[in-house]
Structure formats: structure tokens, C-alpha cells
Backbone as CSV, one residue per row, in Angstrom:
resi,resn,N_x,N_y,N_z,CA_x,CA_y,CA_z,C_x,C_y,C_z
1,LYS,113.954,52.393,107.405,114.955,53.387,107.110,114.790,53.943,105.704
2,LEU,114.431,53.082,104.768,114.265,53.544,103.396,113.119,54.543,103.322
3,ALA,112.003,54.258,103.977,110.858,55.175,103.954,111.237,56.496,104.599
4,LEU,111.965,56.438,105.695,112.391,57.660,106.370,113.319,58.468,105.471
5,SER,114.229,57.794,104.776,115.155,58.489,103.884,114.410,59.161,102.739
6,ALA,113.444,58.475,102.148,112.667,59.051,101.050,111.900,60.270,101.548
7,TYR,111.323,60.176,102.750,110.586,61.291,103.327,111.518,62.477,103.544
8,SER,112.704,62.209,104.047,113.679,63.273,104.289,114.070,63.963,102.995
9,ILE,114.234,63.215,101.951,114.601,63.799,100.663,113.473,64.694,100.167
10,ILE,112.239,64.243,100.301,111.099,65.046,99.861,111.038,66.346,100.660
11,VAL,111.185,66.255,101.964,111.139,67.448,102.805,112.271,68.385,102.450
12,VAL,113.479,67.875,102.355,114.625,68.718,102.026,114.426,69.316,100.634
13,SER,113.970,68.529,99.668,113.741,69.044,98.325,112.676,70.126,98.351
14,GLY,111.621,69.907,99.116,110.560,70.906,99.221,111.068,72.203,99.808
15,LEU,111.894,72.120,100.862,112.435,73.335,101.461,113.377,74.038,100.507
16,PHE,114.146,73.256,99.791,115.069,73.844,98.824,114.296,74.609,97.750
17,CYS,113.194,74.033,97.282,112.390,74.682,96.252,111.683,75.918,96.788
18,LEU,111.336,75.933,98.063,110.643,77.078,98.632,111.563,78.267,98.861
19,ALA,112.831,78.030,99.048,113.741,79.116,99.402,113.656,80.306,98.454
20,PRO,113.688,80.149,97.119,113.620,81.325,96.257,112.288,82.062,96.385
21,ALA,111.185,81.353,96.628,109.877,81.994,96.710,109.756,82.875,97.942
22,VAL,110.395,82.506,99.041,110.273,83.307,100.259,111.426,84.284,100.432
23,ALA,112.456,84.164,99.604,113.565,85.119,99.696,113.055,86.487,99.272
24,MET,113.352,87.515,100.048,112.882,88.856,99.759,114.079,89.775,99.587
25,ASP,113.839,90.931,98.999,114.909,91.895,98.799,115.457,92.408,100.119
26,ASP,114.587,92.628,101.080,114.987,93.235,102.341,114.385,92.478,103.518
27,HIS,115.153,92.410,104.572,114.620,91.965,105.854,114.151,93.246,106.524
28,LYS,112.921,93.285,107.010,112.394,94.531,107.550,111.626,94.259,108.829
29,VAL,111.911,95.047,109.854,111.212,94.984,111.133,110.821,96.413,111.502
30,LEU,109.550,96.627,111.816,109.060,97.954,112.198,108.264,97.885,113.484
31,THR,108.415,98.876,114.325,107.532,99.043,115.477,106.475,100.069,115.067
32,PRO,105.348,100.122,115.767,104.309,101.096,115.390,104.818,102.536,115.311
33,ASN,105.731,102.925,116.168,106.248,104.302,116.145,107.137,104.587,114.938
34,GLU,107.606,103.554,114.259,108.468,103.738,113.096,107.695,103.830,111.777
35,VAL,106.405,103.579,111.814,105.588,103.661,110.600,105.502,105.123,110.180
36,GLN,105.819,105.396,108.926,105.802,106.761,108.404,104.573,106.965,107.518
37,TRP,103.646,107.764,108.025,102.388,108.022,107.335,102.541,109.185,106.363
38,SER,101.840,109.098,105.250,101.779,110.193,104.285,100.348,110.249,103.750
39,PRO,99.982,111.321,103.052,98.621,111.372,102.492,98.353,110.151,101.617
40,GLY,97.117,109.690,101.645,96.747,108.541,100.819,96.924,108.848,99.346
41,PRO,96.992,107.813,98.518,97.170,108.030,97.083,95.999,108.818,96.493
42,ALA,96.254,109.526,95.408,95.228,110.342,94.756,94.067,109.512,94.227
43,SER,94.267,108.209,94.082,93.242,107.337,93.517,92.147,106.945,94.509
44,ILE,92.299,107.316,95.779,91.233,107.064,96.761,90.755,108.411,97.290
45,PRO,89.561,108.460,97.890,89.058,109.738,98.401,90.035,110.379,99.387
46,LYS,90.095,111.703,99.348,90.985,112.444,100.249,90.604,112.181,101.697
47,GLY,91.607,112.296,102.570,91.374,112.155,103.999,92.076,110.969,104.626
48,ALA,92.422,109.970,103.827,93.126,108.793,104.350,94.628,109.046,104.335
49,GLN,95.331,108.291,105.147,96.789,108.295,105.141,97.246,106.882,104.823
50,SER,98.420,106.779,104.200,98.952,105.453,103.877,100.405,105.356,104.298
51,ALA,100.848,104.124,104.488,102.242,103.850,104.833,102.657,102.566,104.124
52,ALA,103.674,102.672,103.294,104.230,101.486,102.641,105.093,100.769,103.672
53,ILE,104.662,99.598,104.076,105.360,98.822,105.106,106.433,97.932,104.476
54,TYR,106.104,97.396,103.297,107.029,96.470,102.655,106.732,96.434,101.165
55,GLY,107.742,96.406,100.347,107.578,96.278,98.910,107.017,97.531,98.266
56,ASP,106.549,97.379,97.027,106.037,98.486,96.233,104.815,97.999,95.467
57,ALA,103.649,98.564,95.775,102.392,98.128,95.151,102.370,98.353,93.641
58,SER,103.201,99.258,93.138,103.198,99.548,91.703,104.096,98.596,90.914
59,LYS,104.823,97.728,91.619,105.732,96.794,90.953,105.335,95.360,91.267
60,GLU,105.746,94.457,90.404,105.500,93.028,90.621,106.167,92.595,91.924
61,GLY,105.494,91.776,92.720,106.062,91.246,93.951,105.219,91.578,95.163
62,LEU,105.540,90.915,96.270,104.790,91.107,97.505,104.918,92.526,98.033
63,PHE,103.821,93.006,98.650,103.877,94.283,99.350,102.898,94.269,100.515
64,ALA,103.161,95.131,101.486,102.258,95.359,102.617,102.089,96.863,102.731
65,LEU,100.840,97.287,102.867,100.514,98.702,102.939,99.528,98.905,104.076
66,ARG,99.716,99.956,104.850,98.740,100.300,105.876,97.958,101.511,105.410
67,LEU,96.689,101.510,105.742,95.797,102.608,105.408,95.109,103.059,106.682
68,LYS,95.236,104.357,106.989,94.585,104.940,108.160,93.458,105.838,107.655
69,MET,92.237,105.518,108.074,91.057,106.239,107.599,90.371,106.955,108.758
70,PRO,89.932,108.201,108.553,89.222,108.909,109.610,87.788,108.385,109.763
71,LYS,87.173,108.704,110.867,85.768,108.344,111.102,84.924,108.859,109.939
72,GLY,84.035,108.001,109.440,83.142,108.374,108.349,83.725,108.212,106.956
73,TYR,84.940,107.748,106.853,85.605,107.594,105.556,84.925,106.485,104.756
74,HIS,84.918,106.640,103.436,84.266,105.670,102.555,85.072,105.508,101.272
75,ILE,85.311,104.270,100.876,85.871,103.973,99.562,84.767,103.285,98.770
76,PRO,84.379,103.872,97.626,83.279,103.308,96.836,83.629,101.959,96.218
77,PRO,82.619,101.290,95.639,82.860,99.970,95.036,84.019,99.993,94.041
78,HIS,84.850,98.963,94.152,86.015,98.815,93.287,86.442,97.357,93.288
79,THR,87.390,97.034,92.426,87.935,95.676,92.352,89.454,95.748,92.385
80,HIS,90.072,94.590,92.526,91.528,94.462,92.487,91.886,93.379,91.478
81,PRO,92.972,93.550,90.732,93.363,92.536,89.755,94.067,91.327,90.372
82,LYS,94.457,91.429,91.643,95.154,90.337,92.321,94.495,90.101,93.682
83,PRO,94.715,88.950,94.304,94.133,88.702,95.631,94.561,89.775,96.631
84,GLU,93.652,90.107,97.519,93.890,91.115,98.549,93.633,90.472,99.907
85,VAL,94.595,90.588,100.816,94.488,90.008,102.151,94.587,91.161,103.152
86,VAL,93.551,91.346,103.968,93.448,92.527,104.825,93.201,92.130,106.274
87,THR,93.887,92.811,107.191,93.661,92.675,108.628,93.334,94.050,109.188
88,ILE,92.294,94.139,109.992,91.929,95.385,110.655,92.783,95.472,111.917
89,LEU,93.659,96.479,111.982,94.577,96.621,113.114,93.956,97.400,114.266
90,SER,93.155,98.420,113.945,92.472,99.198,114.986,91.217,99.799,114.382
91,GLY,90.278,100.171,115.250,89.034,100.767,114.784,88.028,99.734,114.339
92,THR,87.030,100.206,113.581,85.955,99.349,113.084,85.684,99.686,111.631
93,LEU,85.711,98.677,110.801,85.481,98.822,109.364,84.185,98.114,109.007
94,ARG,83.477,98.651,108.048,82.308,97.971,107.483,82.664,97.595,106.051
95,LEU,82.500,96.322,105.722,82.839,95.802,104.398,81.570,95.370,103.690
96,GLY,81.387,95.860,102.474,80.262,95.440,101.651,80.751,94.894,100.330
97,GLU,79.920,94.080,99.707,80.261,93.494,98.415,79.212,93.878,97.402
98,GLY,79.651,94.121,96.163,78.734,94.447,95.084,79.059,95.768,94.431
99,ALA,78.318,96.060,93.351,78.573,97.247,92.538,77.954,98.514,93.120
100,SER,77.030,98.383,94.074,76.385,99.549,94.692,76.691,99.565,96.177
101,ALA,77.178,100.706,96.664,77.497,100.829,98.087,76.214,101.013,98.884
102,ASP,75.993,100.134,99.845,74.825,100.197,100.729,75.311,99.874,102.132
103,GLN,75.413,100.907,102.968,75.974,100.720,104.310,75.166,99.717,105.136
104,SER,73.870,99.598,104.871,73.039,98.662,105.633,73.336,97.202,105.290
105,LYS,74.060,96.966,104.195,74.381,95.592,103.772,75.834,95.227,104.030
106,THR,76.497,95.962,104.916,77.901,95.692,105.208,78.054,94.776,106.405
107,LYS,79.207,94.178,106.518,79.563,93.366,107.684,80.503,94.192,108.544
108,VAL,80.200,94.264,109.842,81.018,95.017,110.782,82.257,94.195,111.130
109,LEU,83.430,94.803,110.955,84.702,94.130,111.218,85.488,94.936,112.254
110,PRO,85.481,94.514,113.516,86.258,95.219,114.539,87.742,94.879,114.438
111,ALA,88.558,95.581,115.207,90.002,95.333,115.238,90.269,93.845,115.440
112,GLY,91.228,93.330,114.697,91.568,91.912,114.756,90.888,91.103,113.673
113,SER,89.914,91.690,112.981,89.211,90.977,111.911,90.101,90.840,110.682
114,PHE,89.727,89.907,109.829,90.498,89.563,108.636,89.534,89.331,107.491
115,PHE,89.940,89.716,106.282,89.207,89.294,105.095,90.168,89.151,103.926
116,ALA,89.773,88.321,102.968,90.550,88.112,101.752,89.593,88.229,100.575
117,MET,90.008,88.964,99.571,89.192,89.179,98.373,89.877,88.555,97.171
118,SER,89.097,87.852,96.375,89.594,87.284,95.121,89.700,88.388,94.082
119,PRO,90.556,88.212,93.103,90.644,89.200,92.025,89.279,89.420,91.376
120,GLY,88.950,90.677,91.100,87.700,91.005,90.429,86.488,91.130,91.336
121,MET,86.613,90.820,92.622,85.479,90.894,93.550,85.175,92.355,93.870
122,GLN,83.985,92.820,93.519,83.608,94.206,93.819,83.309,94.344,95.301
123,HIS,83.877,95.380,95.908,83.641,95.613,97.331,83.831,97.095,97.652
124,TYR,83.393,97.486,98.844,83.485,98.871,99.294,83.611,98.861,100.808
125,ILE,84.091,99.986,101.357,84.285,100.044,102.808,83.825,101.381,103.383
126,TYR,83.483,101.322,104.669,83.178,102.492,105.486,83.953,102.343,106.791
127,ALA,84.449,103.456,107.315,85.122,103.439,108.620,84.182,104.068,109.649
128,ASP,83.799,103.287,110.668,82.909,103.790,111.720,83.624,104.737,112.675
129,GLU,84.928,104.599,112.766,85.778,105.419,113.641,87.149,105.439,112.971
130,GLU,88.108,106.179,113.521,89.436,106.103,112.917,89.834,104.629,112.873
131,THR,90.228,104.179,111.708,90.497,102.758,111.485,91.804,102.597,110.714
132,VAL,92.596,101.625,111.150,93.836,101.294,110.454,93.745,99.843,109.989
133,LEU,94.032,99.639,108.716,94.071,98.279,108.180,95.419,98.045,107.533
134,GLN,95.766,96.763,107.427,96.962,96.381,106.688,96.535,95.513,105.526
135,LEU,96.948,95.927,104.339,96.624,95.235,103.110,97.890,94.560,102.590
136,ASN,97.788,93.282,102.301,98.910,92.515,101.742,98.466,91.940,100.406
137,SER,99.335,92.037,99.421,99.010,91.509,98.104,100.284,91.416,97.284
138,ASN,100.107,91.165,96.011,101.201,91.191,95.044,101.047,92.440,94.206
139,GLY,102.181,93.084,93.907,102.143,94.278,93.072,101.500,93.978,91.738
140,ARG,101.027,95.021,91.128,100.205,94.841,89.937,100.947,94.276,88.743
141,GLY,102.153,94.736,88.497,102.884,94.241,87.338,102.180,94.548,86.039
142,ASP,101.302,95.590,86.027,100.588,95.969,84.810,101.564,96.490,83.771
143,SER,101.144,96.429,82.536,101.964,97.036,81.487,101.869,98.550,81.624
144,PRO,102.889,99.284,81.201,102.873,100.739,81.324,101.740,101.389,80.541
145,THR,101.153,100.674,79.580,100.089,101.265,78.768,98.702,101.007,79.342
146,SER,98.613,100.404,80.517,97.320,100.121,81.123,96.559,101.422,81.369
147,THR,95.263,101.431,81.050,94.440,102.621,81.269,93.506,102.432,82.458
148,ARG,93.680,101.376,83.210,92.819,101.074,84.343,92.943,102.142,85.420
149,LYS,91.807,102.593,85.976,91.790,103.510,87.116,92.241,102.713,88.326
150,THR,93.243,103.207,89.050,93.786,102.436,90.157,93.469,103.041,91.507
151,ILE,93.306,102.181,92.491,93.171,102.558,93.895,94.296,101.843,94.619
152,LEU,95.003,102.550,95.462,96.162,102.006,96.178,97.181,101.444,95.190
153,GLY,97.238,102.071,94.014,98.240,101.701,93.045,97.945,100.466,92.237
154,ARG,96.814,99.781,92.474,96.612,98.553,91.736,95.184,98.069,91.685
155,CYS,94.217,98.857,92.003,92.826,98.427,91.977,92.081,99.150,90.875
156,SER,90.930,98.649,90.517,90.157,99.336,89.494,88.707,99.493,89.898
157,LYS,88.141,100.633,89.530,86.708,100.834,89.712,86.023,100.170,88.532
158,PRO,84.880,99.547,88.776,84.222,98.864,87.660,83.714,99.843,86.617
């Protein structure tokens, strides 16, 4: 009984400590038809559309953003200051790593694929067909005096 009680206290204490970390400003549920697309940010090549699903990429805190890219779309090599977690929702994306974009050195990622990038990892993408991805990360929280060139509100070109 003593071991069980100690275990229960640890579990309850752990859940209590986790509550503030998972508490969010808003509870949000969206169906695909409710996603509101707008032109992609000026920091990426023209032609893409974006939809802020949750949070704000320009502010500190969690956010989810969808990016819809037309066939043949390309984002050149760039980095992110925070971890980036991406799921390909539809279409086919090619992901490459490094400072030089080379389509022959990319990995083909069909719908349902996932990748995660560490901060500072140089990478680039190509869309083989209309492709939608969901990007999850933490907002940049940069100082207002930052001169970094941003992509999706928080990435930098090397």
C-alpha cells in the first residue's frame, strides 16, 4: 500500500505540474471546410496559401499553420530558430537538406508523411503536385529589433 500511495502521489503531482504547460488560450476544433486560406506570407515565394490553424507564429507560444503549395512550388534553403514539426496532409513534397537546393537529393514524402527539423537545420522543399502541409512549432518570441529574414514569420535564410 505504501508503494502504491507513493506512486499515486508522483502521478498526481506530475499531472498537476503538466496542467499549466498544456493549458491553452483557446479550445479550437476545425473541419477542413472551416479552414480559411489567404495568400502566403511575403517572406516565402508567391503562389502559396496559408491558414493559421492555432496560435500566432509571430508570438511566443505554440502554433499550427497550414501551407498549401501549387504544383512545382519551391522554397529555397532556409533555417528555423525553433524546432519544426511537419505533417504532409495531401499531395507529395520533396524535402532536401543543406545550403544548396538540389531536387535530385530530396526525399519524396507522400501524404501522411512526417518530419521534424531541429533549430538551425538548413532545408528546402519542392511540391510535386498541389500539396498541403501542417507545420507545428513555437512562436519565435524574437526581440522587436531582430533583423533576421523570416519565412512563415519565424524562419531565416542562411
